[in-house]
N, C-alpha and C positions, 0 to 999 in steps of 0.2 A: 543140164536140165533148162528148158525155157522158162524159168519162173522169175518173177521180178522182186526187187527189194520190197516194195508195197506188198505184196502178197506174204512175203516171209515175216514181214512186220506185224501183219495182220494175223496171221497163224499164231505167232507168239503172244500177241496180245489176247486171242481166245484162249490159248492155253493157259495164260497166267490169270485170266479173270473168269473163265469157268462158262461164259456165255457171250453169243454173239451182240446182245444189246450191250453189255458192260464193255466189250472190245470197241465197240463203236463210239461209245462215250468217251473212252479213253483216247482212241486215234482222231475224234472230230469227224469220223464218217457216218453215213447211213447204215442202219441195219443191212438194206440191201445191198450196199458196196461191199461190206463185209462178207457177206454171204457169197457174192460173186467172187471174191478173193479167194475164199477156202474152195470153193468149187472148182476155180481155174487150177488151184495148186493140186488139188486131189486129181484132177485129170492130168497133170504133168507128172505127177508121182505114180499114178496108177494104183492108188488104194486109199481106202477111207482113214482121213486123219484125226476123226474124233467119232465117239459114240455118245449117244444120248444116254443120262442118267439122271432120272428126276427131271427137274427143271433146268439144268445144266448141262454141260458137254464136259466129257473127259477124253483124254488122249487115248487113241487106239494103240496097237502095239507098233504100226508103221510111224504113228504121231511120235510115241515116244523114242523111236530111233532117230526120228529127224529132228528133234528139237534142240538138242544139244548142239548139233551142227549148225542149226539156223542160229542160235546164240552166236556162235564164233563167227559167223557172216555176218551179221548185224554189228557185233562189237569191232570187226575190222573196218566195216564200212563208217562207224562213227570215228575211228582213229583215223581214217583216211580224210573226213571231212574236216576233222580238228587240225590235222597237219596243213591242210590248205589255208586254213584261217590263221597259220602262223603260230599255232601253239607249240610250244618247246617241251616234247615229251621226256627229252633228258632231264629235266629239273622239276618236272610236276607229275604228280601220282594222282590218278583218277579212280576215286573209290565209289561204288554203286551202292548206296544205303537202301534196303527195302523198309517201307513204312506203311503204316495203316492210318485210317482217317484221323482218329483225336490225337495220335502220336506225331502226325506230321504237323497239326495245327498247334500243340501245346509246346513240342520240345524241337522240332526241327529248327525254328530261327535260332535257339539257344546253342544248339550243336553246330551250327554254320558259323555263328559268332565267336564260338570258342575254337574252332579249328582254324578261323582267320587268324586268331591272336596266337595261337601256341604252334599249329602247324601250317603256316601259310602256302607252303607247297603241296598240299593235300587238297584236291578239288573235290568234293563229295557231291554225288548227283542222287537226289532223292528218286525213288520209284515205287509207286503204290502196289502193294501186293495183297492179296487176301491173306489174313494172319494163318487160315489153315493150310496155306500152302507156301508159307514163308520159309521152312525149314527146307523144303524141296527146292525152293528157288535158291537157296545157298548150294545145296549139293549139285545142281544142275549147272551152276556158275550164272545163272540169269542175274544174280545180284553179288556182291562181295560180302556182305553181311546184312542182317535184317534185325529190326525191332518187332519181337512178336509178343504173344500173350500165352500164357500158361494158366490153368484153373486148377487148386489143389484138390477141387471136388472131381474133376475130370482130366487127369492128368495127360499130356501129349505124349504118344508112344515114342520110344526111342528110335532114332534115325541114324544110321550109320553114316559118318562122314560131315557130322554138324555137332558143334558143342554149343550149349546156351547157358548163359549166366544170368542168374535174377538181378535185376536193376532196382526194382521198385516192387512193393506189395501195397495194394489199395483194396478197401472193404466196398462192398456193395451198399447202396442205400435205395430207399424207394423214391420214386420221382412223382411228384404232383404239380398240379397247377400252382403258380407263384401265389403264396399269402394263404394257403392252405393249411391248418394244422395236419402235424404228423400222424397219419392213420393209427387207429388202436386195432389190436389183433382182430376184433369182430369184423371192422371195415376191410381188412385185408382179406379176410376169407371170403366176404360177401363181393367185393369188388370185381369189375371186368378188368381183366389183365391183357397187356401188349407185349408178347413174348416173341423173339426168333423162331425160326423153324427147329423143332425137336430133332432134327437130324443134323444140325449143326453143333459145333462144340460149343458155342456160346449158348444156344438153346438149352443143350442139356446142363450147363452149368447153372442158369438161372431158373429151371426147374428144381434143381436140387436144392438151390437156394432157398426158393420159397418152401420145399419140403422140410427144410432144417428148422424152420419155425413154425412148423405144424400147418401149414397152408397148402391146400390142394388148390392151386390157380386155378381160376375160370379163364380159360385161355380163348378170350372173344376175339382177337386182332392178332394174327400172325404177321409179323413184318420183319424184313431181312435187315432193312437199312436203319442203323441206330438213329440217326439224324430224324427219320422219320417218325420212328417209335417215341423220342423224345418231343417231337411237335405235336404228335397226338395225344400223350399223355398231357400236355399243356393246354389242350382244348377240353379236358375233361373226360375224354373218351375210355380212359382206363388207366391203371397204374402199370408201372414199369420199373426195372431195376437198373442202375447205373452205378459208374464210379465217377469220383471228382474229375478224372482225366477225360472220361466220356463225356461229362457235362459241356465239354469245350464245343461240342457239337449242337449243342441246345441254344434256342433263342432265349429271350428275357423272360418268357411267361411261364418257366418250370422252376421248381424248386426240390433239392435233392435233401431227403431226410435220413440220418443214420437208423439202422436196424442192427439189434443185438443179435450175434451169432447167425448171421446170414451168409457169411462166407466173402470170398472176393475173388481177386485176380491177381497174378504176377506179371508185371513188365519184364520181358526177357530179350538179352542180346544174342543172336544167332550168327555164329562165326563158324568157319572150317576149324579141325582140331588144331592145325599149326598155321594161323593166317600171317600173309605178308605183313611187314613192319607197318605200312600205311593202313592195312586195314585194323591192325592191332590198336593202332593210335585213335582210329575212328572209334573203334568198340570201346577204349577206355573212356573217350569224351562222352559217348552216348550213355555209358553206365552212370557218370559222375553226374550229368545233367538230369537223369531220372531220380538219382539218390539226393539230389538236392534239396533246397527249400523252397525254390522259386516255382515249382509246379502246384497245381491245385491240390488241396488236401480236404478231406472231411471235415466239416465244421460240428462240434458237438451240439 
């Protein structure tokens, strides 16, 4: 078929990010260019590749059929490119690690440094993946392993073909402008809140967290991006919940206060049930980094 590698890369990016806007940000394209690539590929395939769901896009049946084949084509293209650059694949293992925002900032440099010291033959490549699709990305072969998130209050549904291991547990705290005292229960009940959408796993977890302390949060601002929510909390527009690792996305104008019995989240490592040796080695390093004492922790 007369498709191009650019169209296939765009298709995979939209599938991973769930929207043309996010795919455009990842690829450095305009939204219009992304739309043109998807339209051209749809014409070549002869079927719709995505269907709209809410504000996002999900794969159609044709898209689900095409995606794993596209992954294989793009992987082969990357290997060919590296071969032309003189890389020796006989002595080097390339492992693709799925990450999300705060994990990539806090843990990725430590992971890369540890691998360079202990497994110098392993070349790890980070790829940002939405945490809600991280397990599917492992199953589809889009990544070799991933760093994900699970919430004790809203457990991820089991998925065949993926195994996850808990690497760290961290509690939620309430985020306020820097220098402000920790809000008392009455302030929490009366405050404006900045929360993610209720149809997202993170959004459900935060709503259950506020309910656990007897608060019916006033959902004044609905914000998907954690960094934006933290920035808005720093301006005093409302309160939000975060963990110490999530605070790596925050600027200097915010502060995290612990809350009793508010719940939290688990950082998990996702792999295939029987990963290759190089993937298992990376998974071990990832788990050790998150279990170590060098990552942010909640202050009492």
